[in-house]
C-alpha positions as a printed NumPy array, in Angstrom:
array([[  3.829, -38.825,  -4.635],
       [  1.261, -40.327,  -7.006],
       [ -1.125, -41.638,  -4.677],
       [ -3.29 , -38.676,  -3.059],
       [ -6.344, -39.351,  -0.674],
       [ -9.681, -38.235,  -1.667],
       [-11.379, -35.161,  -0.418],
       [-12.449, -35.736,   3.308],
       [-15.516, -33.611,   3.167],
       [-17.761, -31.655,   0.973],
       [-16.02 , -30.155,  -1.321],
       [-16.175, -26.423,  -1.803],
       [-15.38 , -24.234,  -4.782],
       [-13.834, -20.639,  -5.08 ],
       [-12.196, -18.553,  -7.373],
       [ -8.912, -17.102,  -6.341],
       [ -5.877, -15.475,  -8.342],
       [ -7.858, -16.488, -11.871],
       [ -8.173, -20.06 , -10.654],
       [-10.911, -22.116,  -9.788],
       [ -9.987, -24.164,  -6.534],
       [-11.592, -27.086,  -5.017],
       [-11.235, -27.904,  -1.428],
       [-12.552, -29.696,   1.789],
       [-11.82 , -26.396,   3.919],
       [-14.809, -23.821,   4.31 ],
       [-13.396, -20.487,   4.025],
       [-14.474, -18.041,   6.691],
       [-13.099, -15.362,   4.61 ],
       [-15.146, -13.712,   1.808],
       [-14.662, -15.494,  -1.424],
       [-15.893, -15.4  ,  -5.214],
       [-17.796, -18.904,  -5.787],
       [-15.957, -21.208,  -8.128],
       [-17.11 , -23.755, -10.53 ],
       [-16.286, -27.254, -11.938],
       [-13.847, -28.343, -13.361],
       [-11.228, -26.945, -10.813],
       [ -7.645, -26.323, -12.099],
       [ -6.131, -26.353,  -8.4  ],
       [ -7.029, -28.331,  -5.206],
       [ -6.528, -27.931,  -1.546],
       [ -7.002, -30.589,   0.401],
       [ -6.42 , -31.97 ,   4.207],
       [ -4.564, -35.159,   4.674],
       [ -3.346, -37.06 ,   7.794],
       [  0.186, -36.63 ,   6.786],
       [  2.403, -35.029,   4.299],
       [  4.929, -36.756,   2.853],
       [  8.581, -36.255,   4.465],
       [ 10.757, -33.933,   3.202],
       [ 13.029, -35.562,   0.381],
       [ 16.015, -32.962,   0.949],
       [ 17.605, -30.921,   3.661],
       [ 15.97 , -27.83 ,   4.628],
       [ 16.577, -25.313,   2.157],
       [ 14.96 , -22.26 ,   3.982],
       [ 14.444, -21.332,   7.326],
       [ 12.626, -18.552,   9.359],
       [ 12.15 , -17.798,  13.133],
       [ 10.142, -15.865,  14.892],
       [ 12.055, -12.246,  16.092],
       [ 10.447, -12.204,  19.418],
       [ 12.155, -15.663,  20.711],
       [ 13.812, -17.4  ,  17.948],
       [ 11.637, -20.276,  17.729],
       [ 10.984, -21.842,  14.422],
       [  8.315, -20.203,  12.317],
       [  8.837, -21.738,   8.791],
       [ 11.183, -24.221,   7.237],
       [ 10.86 , -25.239,   3.568],
       [ 12.07 , -28.487,   1.919],
       [ 11.881, -30.521,  -1.398],
       [ 12.756, -30.056,  -4.809],
       [ 11.365, -27.007,  -7.268],
       [  8.485, -28.536,  -8.442],
       [  7.076, -30.097,  -5.054],
       [  7.936, -28.231,  -1.868],
       [  7.074, -28.804,   1.695],
       [  6.106, -25.712,   4.016],
       [  6.413, -26.478,   7.595],
       [  5.114, -24.228,  10.254],
       [  6.314, -26.011,  13.189],
       [  3.239, -27.006,  15.725],
       [  0.904, -25.539,  13.282],
       [  0.74 , -27.267,  10.054],
       [  2.629, -28.68 ,   6.978],
       [  1.571, -27.873,   3.31 ],
       [  2.848, -29.914,   0.187],
       [  2.504, -27.461,  -2.481],
       [  2.828, -28.585,  -6.555],
       [  1.749, -26.584,  -9.329],
       [ -1.809, -27.679,  -9.37 ],
       [ -2.341, -28.986,  -5.612],
       [ -1.738, -28.28 ,  -1.803],
       [ -2.193, -30.848,   0.665],
       [ -2.286, -29.683,   4.22 ],
       [ -1.763, -31.458,   7.491],
       [ -2.731, -29.413,  10.578],
       [ -0.87 , -30.116,  14.045],
       [ -2.828, -31.223,  16.788],
       [ -4.976, -28.34 ,  18.193],
       [ -4.62 , -26.107,  15.14 ],
       [ -8.042, -24.747,  13.854],
       [ -9.212, -24.441,  10.28 ],
       [ -9.126, -20.221,  10.63 ],
       [ -5.17 , -20.53 ,  11.163],
       [ -4.721, -23.184,   8.273],
       [ -6.828, -20.427,   6.044],
       [ -4.97 , -17.622,   7.426],
       [ -1.772, -19.124,   6.148],
       [ -3.053, -20.476,   2.796],
       [ -4.439, -17.252,   2.054],
       [ -0.808, -15.421,   2.853],
       [  2.722, -17.217,   2.257],
       [  1.282, -20.759,   1.118],
       [ -0.706, -19.007,  -1.657],
       [  2.105, -16.344,  -2.391],
       [  4.657, -19.396,  -2.794],
       [  2.264, -21.42 ,  -5.178],
       [  1.828, -18.241,  -7.3  ],
       [  5.453, -17.775,  -7.684],
       [  5.836, -21.751,  -8.429],
       [  3.479, -21.047, -11.183],
       [  5.742, -17.88 , -12.277],
       [  3.52 , -15.179, -11.052],
       [  4.919, -12.655,  -8.929],
       [  3.441, -12.317,  -5.443],
       [  4.062,  -8.767,  -4.102],
       [  3.006,  -7.559,  -0.548],
       [  0.673,  -4.846,  -1.925],
       [ -3.038,  -3.984,  -2.24 ],
       [ -4.687,  -2.628,  -5.833],
       [ -7.84 ,  -0.777,  -7.055],
       [ -8.898,   0.094, -10.153],
       [ -8.866,   3.87 , -11.551],
       [ -9.568,   4.474, -15.137],
       [ -9.916,   0.546, -16.011],
       [ -6.069,   0.181, -14.806],
       [ -4.791,  -1.245, -11.639],
       [ -3.381,   1.168,  -8.887],
       [ -0.965,  -0.639,  -7.023],
       [  0.024,   0.219,  -3.125],
       [  3.41 ,  -1.529,  -2.621],
       [  4.413,  -1.888,   1.516],
       [  5.187,  -4.107,   3.958],
       [  2.81 ,  -5.207,   6.94 ],
       [  1.64 ,  -1.744,   8.854],
       [  2.522,   0.53 ,   6.023],
       [ -1.114,   1.753,   5.424],
       [ -1.558,  -0.111,   2.148],
       [ -4.951,  -1.623,   3.104],
       [ -6.353,   1.897,   4.433],
       [ -5.445,   3.626,   1.221],
       [ -7.292,   0.844,  -0.429],
       [-10.218,   1.262,   1.488],
       [-10.013,   5.235,   0.771],
       [-10.511,   4.5  ,  -2.934],
       [-13.411,   1.773,  -2.145],
       [-15.274,   4.454,  -0.29 ],
       [-15.176,   6.747,  -3.706],
       [-16.887,   3.82 ,  -5.567],
       [-13.508,   2.394,  -7.046],
       [-13.08 ,  -1.748,  -7.269],
       [-10.51 ,  -3.698,  -5.299],
       [ -8.543,  -5.768,  -7.129],
       [ -6.525,  -7.434,  -4.059],
       [ -5.597,  -6.875,  -0.825],
       [ -2.213,  -8.012,   0.902],
       [ -1.053, -10.239,  -1.563],
       [ -1.17 ,  -9.052,  -4.913],
       [ -0.458, -11.57 ,  -8.066],
       [  1.262, -10.066, -10.765],
       [  1.442, -11.379, -14.377],
       [  4.525, -10.317, -15.81 ],
       [  5.373, -10.864, -19.737],
       [  7.179,  -8.369, -22.119],
       [  5.177,  -5.097, -22.6  ],
       [  1.982,  -6.397, -20.26 ],
       [  2.327,  -6.112, -16.268],
       [ -1.308,  -7.201, -15.064],
       [ -2.716,  -7.416, -11.604],
       [ -5.101, -10.706, -10.956],
       [ -7.673, -10.398,  -8.644],
       [ -7.613, -12.183,  -5.171],
       [-10.743, -12.476,  -3.335],
       [-13.584,  -9.65 ,  -2.112],
       [-12.161,  -8.518,   1.26 ],
       [ -9.877,  -6.234,   3.089],
       [ -8.543,  -6.731,   6.652],
       [ -8.841,  -3.567,   8.485],
       [ -7.877,  -2.356,  12.118],
       [-10.715,  -1.852,  14.302],
       [-10.553,   2.111,  14.317],
       [ -9.913,   2.223,  10.469],
       [-12.743,  -0.032,   9.667],
       [-15.196,   2.42 ,  11.859],
       [-13.613,   5.303,  10.009],
       [-15.408,   3.875,   6.7  ],
       [-19.024,   3.619,   8.691],
       [-18.703,  -0.145,   9.646],
       [-20.453,  -1.472,  12.809],
       [-17.172,  -3.216,  14.13 ],
       [-18.833,  -5.   ,  16.83 ],
       [-20.564,  -6.787,  13.635],
       [-17.815,  -7.558,  11.636],
       [-15.877, -10.953,  12.044],
       [-12.094, -11.164,  13.354],
       [ -9.755, -12.219,  10.923],
       [ -8.26 , -14.537,  13.943],
       [ -8.303, -14.589,  17.575],
       [ -4.483, -13.916,  17.168],
       [ -4.631, -10.989,  14.906],
       [ -6.52 ,  -7.713,  15.724],
       [ -8.038,  -6.913,  12.155],
       [-11.749,  -7.245,  11.159],
       [-12.508,  -8.945,   7.947],
       [-14.819,  -6.384,   5.601],
       [-16.861,  -8.131,   2.746],
       [-16.439,  -5.904,  -0.594],
       [-19.311,  -5.819,  -2.947],
       [-23.01 ,  -6.002,  -1.959],
       [-24.264,  -6.103,   0.47 ],
       [-20.709,  -5.192,   1.85 ],
       [-18.209,  -2.233,   1.288],
       [-17.209,  -0.773,  -2.245],
       [-16.901,  -3.423,  -5.233],
       [-14.86 ,  -5.841,  -6.609],
       [-12.518,  -6.26 ,  -9.824],
       [-13.182,  -9.97 , -11.271],
       [-10.507,  -9.784, -14.131],
       [ -6.918,  -8.979, -14.591],
       [ -6.067,  -5.257, -15.4  ],
       [ -3.188,  -3.721, -16.511],
       [ -1.063,  -1.626, -14.045],
       [ -0.433,   1.547, -14.327],
       [  0.859,   2.856, -11.434],
       [  2.77 ,   1.997,  -8.397],
       [  2.521,   3.803,  -5.231],
       [  5.038,   3.203,  -2.031],
       [  3.512,   4.982,   0.788],
       [  5.73 ,   6.622,   3.232],
       [  3.628,   8.495,   6.049],
       [  5.328,  11.201,   7.825],
       [  4.687,  11.322,  11.89 ],
       [  5.357,  14.458,  12.678],
       [  3.346,  17.428,  11.405],
       [  1.243,  18.437,   8.322],
       [  3.088,  18.151,   5.089],
       [  2.021,  18.381,   1.766],
       [  1.092,  15.12 ,  -0.269],
       [  3.876,  14.291,  -2.984],
       [  4.297,  11.637,  -5.535],
       [  7.838,  11.616,  -6.522],
       [  9.178,   9.631,  -9.245],
       [ 11.447,   6.67 ,  -8.533],
       [ 14.694,   5.821, -10.506],
       [ 14.786,   2.095, -12.096],
       [ 17.072,   0.89 ,  -9.559],
       [ 14.998,   2.567,  -6.435],
       [ 12.029,   1.069,  -8.226],
       [ 13.485,  -2.457,  -8.118],
       [ 14.867,  -1.852,  -4.435],
       [ 11.018,  -1.489,  -3.592],
       [  9.923,  -4.374,  -5.64 ],
       [ 12.379,  -6.565,  -4.069],
       [ 11.833,  -5.592,  -0.555],
       [  8.193,  -5.623,  -0.845],
       [  7.872,  -9.184,  -2.774],
       [  6.032, -11.761,  -0.394],
       [  8.853, -14.316,  -0.416],
       [ 11.909, -12.316,  -1.369],
       [ 13.916, -14.308,   1.373],
       [ 12.841, -17.727,   0.491],
       [ 12.984, -16.99 ,  -3.14 ],
       [ 16.709, -16.349,  -2.498],
       [ 17.105, -19.6  ,  -0.715],
       [ 15.185, -21.564,  -3.157],
       [ 17.469, -20.142,  -6.24 ],
       [ 14.347, -18.302,  -7.744],
       [ 16.022, -15.017,  -7.189],
       [ 17.489, -14.617, -10.728],
       [ 14.412, -15.282, -12.613],
       [ 12.313, -13.272, -10.46 ],
       [ 14.548, -10.201, -10.622],
       [ 14.003, -10.209, -14.833],
       [ 10.252, -10.231, -14.296],
       [ 10.372,  -7.245, -11.347],
       [ 13.055,  -5.454, -13.935],
       [ 10.006,  -5.756, -16.582],
       [  7.78 ,  -4.278, -13.818],
       [ 10.371,  -1.349, -12.974],
       [ 10.609,  -0.863, -16.856],
       [  7.101,  -0.939, -17.583],
       [  5.3  ,   0.855, -15.094],
       [  5.977,   3.947, -13.248],
       [  6.888,   3.834,  -9.62 ],
       [  6.386,   6.867,  -7.221],
       [  6.964,   7.24 ,  -3.645],
       [  3.537,   8.49 ,  -1.778],
       [  4.688,  10.876,   0.637],
       [  1.763,  11.835,   3.276],
       [  0.917,  12.9  ,   6.795],
       [ -0.176,  10.221,   9.039],
       [ -3.846,  10.205,  10.367],
       [ -6.997,   9.15 ,   9.107],
       [ -8.164,  12.938,   8.646],
       [ -5.739,  12.93 ,   5.384],
       [ -6.913,  10.478,   3.735],
       [ -9.134,  12.372,   1.536],
       [ -6.348,  14.697,   0.781],
       [ -4.157,  11.483,  -0.417],
       [ -7.022,  10.188,  -2.574],
       [ -7.361,  13.753,  -4.345],
       [ -3.631,  13.975,  -4.967],
       [ -3.041,  10.655,  -6.15 ],
       [ -6.223,  11.125,  -8.623],
       [ -4.774,  14.403,  -9.589],
       [ -1.206,  12.482, -10.159],
       [ -3.087,   9.798, -12.481],
       [ -5.106,  12.392, -14.558],
       [ -1.738,  14.358, -15.122],
       [ -0.389,  11.687, -17.04 ],
       [ -3.321,   9.573, -17.914]])
């Protein structure tokens, strides 16, 4: 595993999760430019090393049961295999990827910025949550929810009020005793077209995330939308959005017990099932428990619909100011 090919194309440098990355992949997503020296590498190679162990984790597509992800290897070197798409060999400071025939760079990028980056973060001792986060009163405010739960829409609502984005979809969380921080991702939101239009965007001019994904990429910061936070922020509140489908209801922020908070943190961990299979869960649970002990977690209940977003933002700000 010591012999690694050199970069196959012109190197690009990006900042992602507090780390300078060097890669031969030119991202379509809006990224912060990085500098040398780099601390991590993402590189294309013809093939990655075959797995040195049996499959440690497997997930299948819910629609047809076909393989979606397989994980092989040992704890400091893991092979993530997405059948017919790409293989990723992940270590603490390097990711080599080998695309399958017919795979395009935009799909490689989508996988890297999602499950691959989440596993890389966890391999480096950083919790990866399925969450979006913005900055209020110089602290990170987190919206914790799985796909389709409204977290990106809530983040966009606060960006329209001149708050800053910390991260969207994958939130990296550094956990040490007494200090829980959100680490910035990259300056982009992914929004459904009707939601992007709600915030004044010309959806015909916005790039699509991927032909298979019906979402638009929204650049954050000038000349785009809102602003982006470039440094870690202490997390002062975690909200778990819960939208009521029927009728108008008042916006409420109900405090969760430590056990309820733990359940939500585990449920919305980006690689919860894989972590269990890889025997990482006991260490992760200790860090999640520190989050639950250090940061108030509240269930944010509100009516579903774009017309209610202003009321939700007002209620969140009132809740924060009441305990600030």
